N, C-alpha and C positions, 0 to 999 in steps of 0.2 A: 507190858509193864503199866500198872497203874501212874498216871500223871504225877499223884501226890506223893508216890513213892522217891520220885526225881528230884523233887522241891525240898529244901529246907530252909527253915526262917531267915537263915543270912544271905538266901538268895530269892528273897520276895521282897523287893524293894520299891518303895513308894516316892515320888517327887524326885527324882533323879534328873539332874541336868543333863541332858543326852549332848548338845551341840551339833553334833554331826553324826552320820551314819559310823563312819570312820571311829571317830569318837568312842561311841557307847559300844563298839566291839572291843575296843580297847579295854574299855573299862571292865566291861563282863570277862574277858579274859584274864586280868588282873586278879578278877574276886574268885575266878575258879583257881587261877595258880596257886592261891593263898590258902585255899581249903583242900587243896589235893596236890600231895607230895610228888605223884607221878605224872603230872602234867606241868607245863611250862605256858606262861602268858603267850610267848611266841608261838609255840605249837597249836595253842588253840586259837589264836589270831590268826594264823596262817591258814588254818583250815576253814575257819568261817570266812575269810576274805575270798578264799579260792572258790567256796559254794557262790558267795556272791556275785563273783565274777561270771558264772554261769547263767547268771540271771537273778533279779533282785527276789527275796524271800518276803519281800511286802506283799502280802496276800489283799490287801485292800481293807476300807472301813477304819482305817487308820490302825491298822494291828499289822507285824511283822513277826516272822518265826525264821530267826536267823538259825541256822542247823548246818551239822555237818557229823560225819562218822570220823573217829581219832584210832590209831593205832596205839597199843596201850591202856586204853581205857577199859576198866574191868566193868562198870555198869554205866548206864544212862544217867545222865546229870540235866538237869533243867533249870530255868532261872525266869523268875516272873518279874518285869519291871515294868513300872508306869511312869512314864517323863513328866517332868514338870510342864514343858513345853513339846508340842509336836515337832519332829524334825524330816526334812525330806529323807526317805529311803528308798527311793525310786520304785515306790509300790505299783502293781498292776494297774490302779485307777488312778495315780497320780496324786494322792493325797498324802499328806504327811502322815507319819506315825508317832502314835503316844504309848501304845501297849505293845511290848515285846516278850516273845518267851524264847529264851534261847534253850536249844537242845543239842546236847553233844550225846552221840552214843557209840559204844565199841565199833571197829571196823567191821568186824564180822556179822554186825546185826542188822542186816539189810530189810529182813522182815518186819522186825521190830520197829525199826526205824520208820518206816512207810508206815505202819499200823498207828505209832504215837503221832506221826505227822498227820494224819486224818482225824484221828481223836480231838487234837488241837484245833485244827481247821474247823472241826464240826462245832466245837464249843465258841470259839470263836467268831463264826459265822451268824451266831445268832444275837441280834441288835440287845437284848435284854443283859445278857452276860456280860458285852462289852460295855454297857452303861454301868452297871452294878460295880465292874473293877474300875472306871472312871471315877464313879462318884465316892471313891474309898478317900479317906484324909490322911491315913497314917499306914505305915508298913504292918502293922497288928492287923488293922482293918482290911486291908489287901489280903494279908496271910488267910483271914477268916473267909472272906469272899471266895479266894480261890479255892480253899478246903470245901466249900459246897459245890462249887461249880465243876471240881475235878474229882470228886468222889469215885467215879466209876473208872 
């Protein structure tokens, strides 16, 4: 599934105060629950925190891709968040995180989940892509850059 089809303008957010790993996951969980009647903030939070307990989704270079599979979800949902200040995310390189791509996929979508994670990791591994995202100054600009980066 194309990355762009998972995003919507209300789930591309710039200059968000993260505070902590737990707080940003709570923030995202509430946003998703407000936009999807089939999901509760508690279910989303529980899924994401459960995944984090298996190992941090902080992939390095200031990027994290918190993700999980959820029962009852009909299609993949994504959110791109650029934090105002980096937060500790227990990333593999021990660097704080300021770019997050949240990914929720239906419980049975294992192959799709892995494929999407691979695509995201590939884009975020590129220094130029990370810098373009970090150098945006508004949500609209972040959405525009995301549209360019996640076309495929």
